[in-house]
N, C-alpha and C positions, 0 to 999 in steps of 0.2 A: 937812077937806072937809065941806061941808054934808051932813047926813044925807039930804036930799032928792036923789034921783037926777036927773041931767040929763035933761030930757024929750026932748032931741035925740039921746040916746045910740043908739037903734036906727037912726035915719037916718045918724048918724055911722058906725055899724058898716057900713052898706051902702056908704058912700063909701070908707072905708079898706079894706074887704073887696074892693071892685072893683079897687083899685090892687094889693093883695096878690095877687089872682087873676091879674092880668096878669103879675106877676113869676114866678109858678109856671108859668103857661101857657107862657112863653117859654123855659123849660128844655127842653120837649119838642116845642113846636110846629114846630121846624125838622126833626125826625127824618124825616118822610116827604117833606120837600122836599129832602133832601140830594142825591139823584140829579140833580134839576133844577138845584140850585145848583152842583153839581160840574161839570155839563156847560156851563153858561153862563159861569161865572167861572173855569173851568179849574183847579179844585182838584186837588192830588195826593191819592192815597188816604190817606196818613198825615196830610196837612194838614186834611182835611175834618172830622175829629173835633174840631178846635179851634173850630169853629162852636158846638159844644156845650160843650166843657170850658173854653174861654176865658171864656164867660159864667158858667159855674158856679163857677169858681175865684175870679174877682173878686167875684162875688156873695157867696160864702162868706168870702173873705179880708177884705173891708171891712165886713162886717156888724157886728162889734163896735165898730169906729170909728163906724159909722152910729148904733148904739145909744147910744154915749157922747155923740155930738154932739146927739142928740135930747134926752137927759136934761139937758144943760147949756145948750143954745141955745134949747130949746123944741121940743116934739115936733111941733106943727102946722107951725112954720116949716121944720123940717128935712124933714118929710114932703113939703111942697110943693116944696122944692128937689129932692128925689129924683124926684118925678113929672116936673118940668121936664126934668131930665137924662135920665131914662129915655125920655121922649117924643121928645126931640130925637135921641137915639141910635137909637131905633127908626126914625125918619125917615131917618137916615144909613144904616142897614142896608138899607132898601128901595131907596135910591138907589145902593148900592154897585156899582161897575163893575169891581172886581177882588177877588181872594181876600183880599189883604192889607187892603183897605179894609173888607171885611165883618168880618173877624176883629177888626180894631181897633175898629170900631163896636160889635161884640158885647161886647168887653172893657169899653168905656165904659158900655154898657147894663147890664152886670153891676154896675158901681159904682152906677148909679142904683137898681137893684133892692136893693142892699145898704143904701142910705139909706132906701128906702121901707119895707121889711119890718119892721125892728125898731121904727121910729117908729110904724108902723101898729098893730102888736101891743101896744106899750106904751100907745098911745092907748086901745085896747080895755080893757087892764088897769086903767087909771085911771078910765075912765068907768063900769065895772061893778064893783060891790062883790063881794069874794070870797065864794063860795058858789054856790047854785043858779043865780042870774042870770048870774054870770060864766061858769059852766059851760055855760049855754045859749048864751051868746055865743060861747064857745070851740067849742061844738058846731057852730055855723054856720061859724066859722073853720076848723074841722077838715074840714067838707064841702068848703069851697073849696080847702084845701090838698090834701086827699086825692083830690079829683077833678080838680084842676088839670092834673096831668101827663097823665091819660087824655084829658081834654077837649082838651088841647093837641095831641095826636096826631090826634084827630078833626078839629079845626079846621084843622090844618096840611094834612091831606089835601083837605078841601073847598076851602080857599083856593088851594092849589097847582093843583088840577085846574081850577077855574073862573075864577080871576082871575090866577094866576101867583104864583111863590114870593115876589115882593116884598111881596105883600099880607099875608103872615104877620107882617110888621113894620109896614106902613102902618096896619093895623087898630088899633094901639095909639095912634095920634095923636089921633083924635077921642075915644077913651075917656079918654086922659090929659087932654085939654082939659076934658071934662065933670067929671072928678074935681077939677081945679083950681078950676073955677067953683063947685063945691058945698062945698069945704073951709072957706072962711072963714065962711059963715053957719051951718054945722052943727057945727063942731068947735072946742071951746075950747082955748086954749093952756095947756100944762102944762109945768113944769120941775121939776128936782130940785135941792135945795141941795147945794153942795159947797164945802169949803174951798179945794180946788185945782181950777182950770179946766184940767186936763191932758187932752189928746186922744190921746196916744201914737201918732202916725202911724208912728213907727219900728216899733212892734209890728205894725201892720196891713200895712206893706210887707214885713217879713221873713216873716211867716206866709204871705202871698199868694205871694211869690217862691218860698218853699220848696215850696208845693203845686204851683206851675207847673213847677218843675224836676222834682219827683217824677213828675208825670203825663207830662212830656216823656220822662223816662228810661224809664218803664214802656212808653210807646207805641213808643219807638224800639228797645227791647231785642230784640224778635224779629228785627229786620232786622240789627242790628250785633252781637248776642250779649250775654248777661247778664254774661259774665266779661271783656268787653273793657275796656281802660282808659277808653274814653269813657263807657260805662255806669256803671262804678264811680265815675268822676269826677263824673258828674251826680248819682248817688245820694249821694255824699259832700257835694256842694254843697248838696243839699236838706237833708241832716241838719245841716250847719253853720248854715244859715239858720234851721232850726227851733230849734237850740240857742241861737242868738243871740236869737230871739224869747223863749224860756223864761228866759234870763238877764235880758233886759230887763224882762220881767214881774216877775221876782223882786226886782229892784232898784228898780223904779219906785215913786215915792211914791203915785201913783194909776194902777195898771196897767190896761191894756185888759181883761185877763182875770185878775182877782185869784184866786190859787189858793185862798184861804180860802172863795171862793164854792162850791167843790166839797165843802165840809164839810156843806152842806145835802144830805142823802142823796137826796131825791127829785129834786133838780136834777141831781146827778151821774148818777143812774140814767137820768133822762129824756134826758140828752144822749148817753149811750152808746147808748141805744135809737134816738135820732134819727140817729146816725151809721150804725148798721146798717140802719135803714129807708131812709135816703137812698141808701146804696150799693146796696141791693137793688132799690128801685123804679125809680130812674132808669136803671140798667143793664137792668132788665127791659124797659122800653119801647124802649130802644135796640136790644136784641137782637131783640125781636118784630117791630119795624118792618122790620128788615133781612131777617128770615126770610120775612115775608109778601110782600115785594117781590122779593128776590133768589132765593128758592127757589120760592115759589108763584106768582110773576109777577103779583101784584096791582098795580093802578094806585095812584097816590097817594091818590085819592079812596076807592077800595075799602079800601086799607090803613088809612086814617083811620077809616072807618066800622066796621071790625072792633072798634075800641076803644069804641064806643058802649055795649057791654054792661058794660065795666068802669066807665066814667064814670057811667052811669045807676045801676048797682048801688051805687056809692060814695055817690052823693047820697041814695039811698033808705035806705041803711044808716046814714047819719050820725046821724039822729035817734035811732035805737035805741042806737047806740054812746054818744051823749051821755047818754041817760037811764040806761043801765046803769052808766056811769062815775060818775054822780052818786049812784045808788042803792047800788051794790056797791063802789065804789072803783075806782081805775085799774088795780090789779094784775090781777084776773081778766079784765078787758076786753082789756088789752094782751096777755096770754098767749094768749087766743083769737085776737086779731088776727094775731099772729105765727105761730100754728099754721096759720091759713088761708092766709097768704102763703107759708109753707113748703110747704103742700100744692099751691098753685098752681105754685110753682117746680118741685116734683117732677113735676107733670103735664107741664110744658113740656119736661122732659128727655127725654120719650118721643115728642115730635112727629116724624112721619116725613117723608121727602123729598117724598112725594106726598100730603101731608095736605090736609084740607079744614076749613072753618071750624067747622061744627057739631060733629062728633064729636072733632076733634083740638084745637081752640082754645077753643071756648066754655066748657067746664068750668073751664079755667084762668082765663079772663077773669073769670068770675063769682066764683071763689074769691078772686082778688086784689081784685076790686071790693068785696067785703064786708070783706076784710082791711085795706084802706087806712084807712077811717075808724075801724076797731076798733084800729088802732095809732096813727094820727096824733092822734086826739082825746085819748086818755088820756095820751099823751106830752106834748101841749101843756098839759093841765091840771096834770100833775105838774111840768113845768118852771117854771110860774108859781105853783104852790101855796106859800103862805107867804112869797112874795117881795113886799115892799112896793113902792110906786110909785117910791121913790128908786133902786131897782135894776131897775125894769121894763125899761128899755132894754137893760141888760146881759143880763138873763134871756132876753128875746126874741131879742136879737142872737146870743147864744151858741147857742140852739137852732137858729136858722136857719143859723148858721155850720156847725155840725157836719152838718146835713142836706145843705147844698150841697156842702161839701167831701167828705162821704161819697159823694154822687152823682157828683162828678167822679172820685174815686178808683175807685168801683165801675164806672163806664163804662170807664175806662182799663184796669183789671185784667181785666174781663170781655171787652173787645175784644181784649186781648193774648192771653188764654187761647184764645179762639175762633179768632183768626187763626192762632195757632201750631198748633193741632190741625187746622185746615182745611188748612194748608200740608202738614202731615205726611201727611194722608189723600190729598191730591192726588199727592204723591210716591209713595205706595203704589199709585197707579193707580185710585183711586176716582173715579167721575164727579163733576163739580162740584156738582150738587145734593146728592149724598150727603155729600160732603166739607163743604159749607157747613152742612148740618144737623148733622153730627157735631160741628163746631166750636161751633155754637150750643148744642148739648146740654151740652158741657163748661162753657160759660159759665153755663148755668142751674143746673148742679150747684154752681157757686161761689155763686150767689145763694141756693140752697137752704141752703147752709152759713151764709150771713149770717142767714137767717130763723131757723134752728135756734138760732144764737147769741142772737138776739133773744128767743126763747122762754125760754132758760135765764137770760138777764140779767133779764128781767121777773119770772121766778119767784123768783130769789134776791136781787134788789136792790130791787125796788119793794115798797112797803107798801100795804096796802089804803087807809089814810088818806093823802090827797094834799094836804091843806091845812094851813096853820098860821096864826098871828096876822098880820093885815094891818097894815101901817104906815099912818099918816095921810098923805094926799096933800098936797103943798105946792105953792105957786106957781101956783095955778089962776087964769087970766085969760080973759077973753072977747075 
């Protein structure tokens, strides 16, 4: 690659960052709209969670395939294909007239997001040289990713209240069109050379099906019992599919997820941290939106506005997190970030049935708001540190995969624990607000455990140094 940096790189970052932000936004934007969606489309209680998990699982399950396709076919070309698919699926979501149609459209939307995200991040990694400038770009990226979930809840409340739940999906259509119009003039095409042009669709399908079965089993177990043949069969099926994925990856000439990749210590550590972060953060927003609506009785708009503190704090803290990660290394910043997230989750375990925003919620919102960029940014830097452009798609796809799958599993497990304890408290004669709050408290204790595990993993697995020798980029065209 020419030593002269591409003069369009910051504008290109704005374009791909916008598309990436849309994909993160759509993980959580549906949360406060769920009661309206359930009422209009006649969702069952257990079916409603698939509006979230259906998107998250296909998002995570096909990310590695999306990253591989970008490396081999051209990152710009694949990025544009993903934006088209995501935009059309968003339109279909808004036009949905039944529960099945919405879930199906959300699944396709997740595939579009899986194509966009790794292509977008690998474009960033190839446009910016490893070092302070790339870290600055990843700091901006981290602000988008770290605040996306919180902004999604806020935007979902505003759009649901003022325009209708359909507009949480329709809003993606003009944004997607604008991204497509700006991509060709601003983003160069890049590819990676490879002896084998293998995409490994079997790997993507088996890992996605495995996660779907696992989430389905976890979500149904409280109703049918953990020890029933049906639950055991579902869990066994998920394990068999995961085993098929692992065997396929071990035997494939060019696997979707080469195990040798995890020999890069900071990559392995960053992905473990990404899994824990995704599980905690997505489930956190899910539980909080249910608490403020079902227990405190907030409207969709008011529920969304409560997250303004988290979103605003995350954006403001991102610059400091990036600067500290560049100056001090990723390890201390990630430790501080997970400590802050753990403190926020511990605070939420104490929320009362008759709580109010200022004294009972705001401190937790602020702690998590600072903790998000202090975790997301060093994780992103560590995941790409020392990884050359020929593996950029794999590195970015792997990180996004574990975050999305972690989010889907976190939501499923937290919802299951909360629902089970809620049911127990109701049977013991507790009033519904007390039972609901007790269930949510148990869910937040689980999320506290995820965050503490993140503190320990960051302390023992990460190194202060987060970068290594960069490889030369190949196949750059305009």
